[in-house]
C-alpha positions in Angstrom: -0.2 -0.1 0.4 1.2 3.6 -1.0 3.1 5.6 2.0 0.8 9.1 2.3 3.5 11.9 2.0 3.4 14.2 5.4 1.9 18.0 5.1 5.0 20.1 4.9 2.3 22.6 6.9 2.2 20.3 10.0 5.6 20.2 12.0 5.9 16.9 13.5 5.0 16.8 17.4 5.7 13.6 19.7 2.2 11.7 20.2 0.2 13.2 22.6 -2.4 11.9 24.7 -6.4 13.0 22.5 -7.9 15.6 23.6 -11.4 16.5 23.7 -12.2 18.4 20.4 -11.9 22.3 20.9 -9.4 21.8 23.9 -6.7 22.7 21.3 -8.6 25.3 20.2 -6.8 29.5 22.1 -9.7 31.1 23.8 -11.6 33.7 21.1 -9.3 31.7 18.4 -11.1 32.3 15.3 -10.7 29.7 12.0 -12.2 26.4 11.2 -12.3 23.7 13.5 -8.5 21.8 13.5 -6.5 24.0 11.6 -3.4 24.4 13.5 -1.1 27.6 13.9 2.1 27.2 12.6 5.5 27.4 14.6 6.6 30.9 15.5 3.1 32.7 14.5 2.6 36.1 16.2 -1.6 36.1 17.2 -2.9 39.6 16.4 -3.9 41.0 20.1 -7.4 40.8 20.7 -9.6 43.1 22.7 -8.5 43.6 26.3 -6.9 45.8 28.3 -3.2 47.2 27.1 -3.4 45.8 24.1 -2.8 42.0 25.1 -5.4 39.3 24.6 -5.7 37.4 28.0 -4.4 34.6 26.8 -1.0 36.3 26.4 -1.5 38.4 30.2 1.3 37.1 32.7 -0.4 35.0 35.2 1.7 37.3 37.8 -0.8 41.2 37.8 0.5 43.6 38.4 0.3 45.2 42.3 -1.8 48.0 42.0 0.2 51.1 43.3 1.3 51.5 46.9 0.4 48.0 48.0 3.4 46.7 47.4 5.2 48.7 49.8 2.6 48.0 52.7 5.6 45.6 54.4 8.6 48.3 54.3 6.3 50.4 55.6 4.9 48.5 57.7 9.0 48.3 59.2 9.2 51.7 58.8 6.5 51.7 61.3 8.2 49.5 63.9 11.6 50.8 63.9 10.4 54.9 64.5 8.1 52.9 67.8 11.9 51.6 68.2 13.4 55.0 68.5 10.5 55.8 70.1 10.7 53.6 73.1 14.5 53.5 73.4 14.5 57.7 73.6 12.4 57.5 76.6 14.2 55.0 77.7 16.8 57.0 77.9 15.2 60.4 79.4 12.8 58.6 82.0 15.3 57.8 84.0 16.6 62.0 83.9 13.3 63.1 83.9 12.2 60.9 88.0 16.1 62.6 89.0 15.5 66.0 87.1 13.7 67.3 91.0 16.6 66.1 92.8 19.8 67.1 90.6 17.4 70.5 90.7 17.9 71.2 94.4 21.1 69.4 94.8 22.3 72.5 92.1 20.9 75.0 94.0 21.7 73.9 97.3 25.7 72.7 96.9 26.9 73.8 92.9 25.6 76.8 93.1 27.8 77.6 96.6 30.4 75.7 95.5 30.6 77.7 92.9 30.6 80.9 94.4 33.8 79.6 96.8 35.6 78.8 94.1 35.2 81.8 92.8 35.7 83.7 96.0 39.1 82.0 95.5 40.8 84.0 93.3 39.8 87.3 94.7 41.5 89.6 97.8 37.7 88.9 99.1 37.8 91.2 103.0 35.8 93.2 104.5 36.1 96.1 101.8 34.8 94.0 99.3 32.1 92.3 101.8 30.5 95.9 102.1 31.4 98.1 98.8 30.8 94.9 96.9 33.4 94.7 94.8 36.1 92.4 93.9 39.5 92.4 93.9 40.7 89.2 91.6 44.4 88.5 92.2 44.3 85.2 89.7 45.8 82.6 91.8 47.6 83.9 94.3 45.9 82.9 97.7 46.8 78.7 96.0 50.4 80.4 95.9 50.5 81.2 99.3 49.1 78.6 100.5 51.1 76.2 98.8 54.6 78.0 99.9 53.5 78.2 103.2 55.7 75.5 105.7 53.0 75.2 108.0 50.7 73.6 105.5 52.7 70.6 105.1 54.4 70.1 108.3 51.5 71.1 110.6 47.9 71.8 108.5 47.6 68.2 106.2 49.5 66.0 108.4 47.4 66.2 110.9 44.4 66.2 108.6 45.7 62.5 107.2 47.2 61.1 109.7 43.8 62.2 112.1 41.4 60.6 109.6 43.4 57.4 109.0 43.7 56.9 112.2 39.4 57.3 112.6 39.1 55.3 109.9 40.9 52.8 110.7 39.8 52.5 114.6 36.3 52.9 113.5 36.0 50.3 110.6 37.9 47.6 113.3 35.8 48.1 116.3 32.5 48.5 114.4 33.2 44.8 112.7 34.1 43.9 116.1 30.9 44.8 116.6 29.0 43.6 114.0 30.5 39.4 115.1 29.4 40.0 118.7 26.1 40.8 116.8 25.9 38.2 114.5 26.6 36.1 117.7 24.3 37.5 120.0 20.6 35.8 121.0 18.0 38.2 119.1 17.0 40.1 122.5 20.2 40.7 123.6 20.9 41.2 120.3 18.6 44.2 120.2 19.5 45.7 123.6 22.6 46.0 122.6 22.3 47.0 118.9 19.6 50.3 120.5 22.6 50.9 123.2 24.6 51.6 120.7 22.8 53.7 118.3 22.3 56.0 120.7 25.3 57.0 120.4 25.6 57.7 116.7 22.5 59.5 117.3 24.2 61.6 120.3 24.2 65.2 118.1 28.2 65.7 118.0 28.3 69.0 119.7 27.1 67.1 123.0 29.3 64.1 122.7 32.2 66.2 122.1 31.3 68.1 125.7 31.1 65.0 127.0 34.5 64.3 126.0 36.1 67.6 127.0 34.6 67.3 130.6 35.9 63.9 131.2 39.5 64.7 130.7 39.5 68.5 131.8 42.2 69.1 133.4 40.4 71.0 136.8 38.3 69.1 138.0 37.8 65.9 134.7 36.6 62.5 135.7 40.0 60.6 133.7 42.3 63.0 135.5 40.9 62.9 138.3 40.8 59.4 138.7 44.1 58.8 137.2 45.8 61.3 139.7 44.3 59.3 142.9 46.2 56.1 141.5 48.8 58.3 141.1 49.4 58.3 138.0 49.7 61.7 136.9 49.3 64.8 138.9 46.1 66.8 138.1 47.9 70.7 138.8 49.8 69.8 136.0 48.0 68.2 133.7 46.8 69.6 130.7 45.8 67.0 127.3 44.6 69.8 125.3 47.9 71.9 124.8 50.1 68.7 123.4 49.5 68.0 119.8 49.4 64.2 119.7 47.1 64.1 123.3 44.6 66.6 121.7 44.2 64.5 118.8 44.1 60.9 121.0 41.4 62.2 123.3 39.5 63.9 119.4 40.1 60.1 117.9 38.6 58.7 120.8 35.8 61.2 120.8 35.0 60.9 116.5 35.3 56.8 116.5 32.8 56.6 119.4 30.1 58.8 117.5 31.0 57.0 114.1 31.7 53.4 114.8 27.7 52.5 115.2 26.9 53.5 112.0 29.4 50.7 110.5 28.4 48.4 112.8 25.4 48.4 112.0 25.9 48.6 108.2 28.7 45.6 108.6 26.2 43.4 110.6 23.3 43.6 107.6 26.1 42.1 104.9 26.6 39.8 107.5 23.1 38.3 107.3 24.1 37.7 103.6 26.2 35.5 103.7 25.5 31.8 104.2 25.8 29.9 106.3 26.6 26.7 104.0 30.4 28.9 103.6 31.6 28.7 106.7 29.9 25.0 107.8 32.5 24.3 104.4 35.4 26.3 106.1 34.7 24.4 109.7 35.1 20.8 108.1 37.9 22.1 106.0 39.6 23.1 109.6 39.3 26.3 109.2 40.2 28.5 112.2 37.8 31.6 112.7 40.8 34.1 111.8 41.1 31.6 108.2 37.0 31.5 108.3 37.3 35.4 108.6 40.1 36.5 105.8 38.5 33.1 103.1 34.7 34.1 103.5 33.4 37.0 105.3 35.7 39.0 103.9 35.3 39.1 100.3 31.7 37.7 100.7 31.5 41.6 101.9 34.0 43.6 100.3 31.8 46.3 98.9 30.3 47.0 102.3 33.5 47.9 103.4 34.3 50.0 100.7 31.6 51.9 100.7 32.0 51.9 105.0 35.7 53.3 103.9 34.1 55.6 101.8 32.0 57.6 103.9 34.3 57.4 107.0 36.5 59.1 105.1 34.7 61.8 104.3 33.4 62.0 107.2 36.8 62.2 108.7 38.4 63.8 106.9 36.0 67.4 106.9 36.2 66.6 111.0 35.4 70.0 112.3 33.4 70.3 115.2 35.2 67.4 117.3 37.5 70.3 116.9 36.9 73.9 117.0 35.3 72.7 120.3 38.0 71.4 122.2 39.8 73.6 124.4 42.6 75.4 122.1 41.0 74.1 118.3 39.3 77.6 117.7 42.9 78.7 116.3 44.6 78.8 119.6 46.5 76.9 119.1 47.9 76.6 115.8 49.6 73.1 116.2 46.7 71.6 116.3 44.2 73.1 113.3 43.2 71.2 110.5 42.4 71.5 107.0 38.4 71.9 108.1 39.3 74.5 110.8 41.9 76.4 109.4 39.5 77.2 106.5 37.4 78.7 109.0 39.6 80.3 111.4 41.6 82.5 108.2 38.0 83.4 106.4 36.2 84.9 110.4 38.4 84.8 112.5 41.5 87.0 110.1 38.5 87.9 107.4 40.6 86.8 104.6 37.9 85.1 103.2 39.8 84.4 99.3 42.2 82.5 101.6 39.6 80.9 103.3 38.0 79.7 100.3 40.7 78.4 98.7 41.6 76.1 101.3 38.8 74.6 101.5 38.7 73.5 97.8 41.6 72.3 98.5 40.0 70.4 100.9 37.6 69.7 98.8 40.0 68.2 95.5 41.8 66.3 97.9 38.5 64.9 99.2 37.3 64.3 95.7 40.7 62.0 95.3 39.7 59.7 97.6 36.7 59.5 97.0 38.0 58.6 93.0 40.2 56.0 94.1 37.7 53.8 96.3 34.6 54.1 93.7 36.9 52.7 91.0 37.8 50.2 93.5 34.6 49.3 94.1 33.6 49.2 90.3 36.5 46.9 89.3 35.0 45.0 92.7 31.5 44.7 91.0 33.0 43.6 87.2 34.8 41.0 88.7 32.1 39.7 90.7 30.0 39.8 87.0 32.1 38.2 84.8 32.8 35.4 87.6 29.2 34.9 87.7 
């Protein structure tokens, strides 16, 4: 049988599954049934949006204007809200602190600024009455720093007296705190209440009590030691000697200050777990070893705080020294920086000189405080890294 030649107008197609009639016709095409479109033929544009037929459109319809950027707008809004929340978190603490900062600025910073301003002047009664200023640059500071009296008398009195008072206050307060830790609740309450009476007593009252005790004319201590034949009451005056004067002042200051240290250290001791000391006992450590190996490292920040506060208080002691016989300037050998500043200002009427001495005392206190605070922060960082 003769084989029919293939139609040159039809492209060879692979065998495919039979389709229902009309399924191969494009939607909207015209022509005879079964007519096929030549490969590569371009269909004329039919009616429809944009001049394309429904068959020529992409299955992904273009989005309406603005709808494609909605996720970006939402992300931008979230970012703006997060920035506003961060700003509120940064500013809220300062807003809460603003009243206290304004009060501190009005009550502390403004007078301090006035003292610094006055320290650069030759400021006396004439300037006060006339309301004038007489700037002399740093002449006051040069005169103070150039005096041997500062380096041989006033500064040693200030530094050594403060160092001894701080050491004795911390040691005595720590011993009392350890005693409170071992007392039963009733005796602990009685002991704590008794020692707090010494802290609550005004400094003026306490100073006069100690002056009466050591008074050379009928003082209880002098008369008691004289009755024992240890001293001659008629020839004994402990307020004229530099060392004996500061020994009495040290007893006065320590007696007034150790209750605060005792209560503060006692509160720190209560935070130490009992298991640590029990483990030390099991390991064979005695009480001294447990104190330095367990107690001191556990409450080291507490010790730093009480040392900082005691240093500040003892460096600027004024009442306890000024009210003692000879401490008001009558005995120049016993003055410290605070009393010297007062004497120069109100006894000698050299307010500029007294202001300069007060500024030097403030700078000395700031330097010592910065050292202690850096040590406190370093201790906190070490604890944070260990955790």
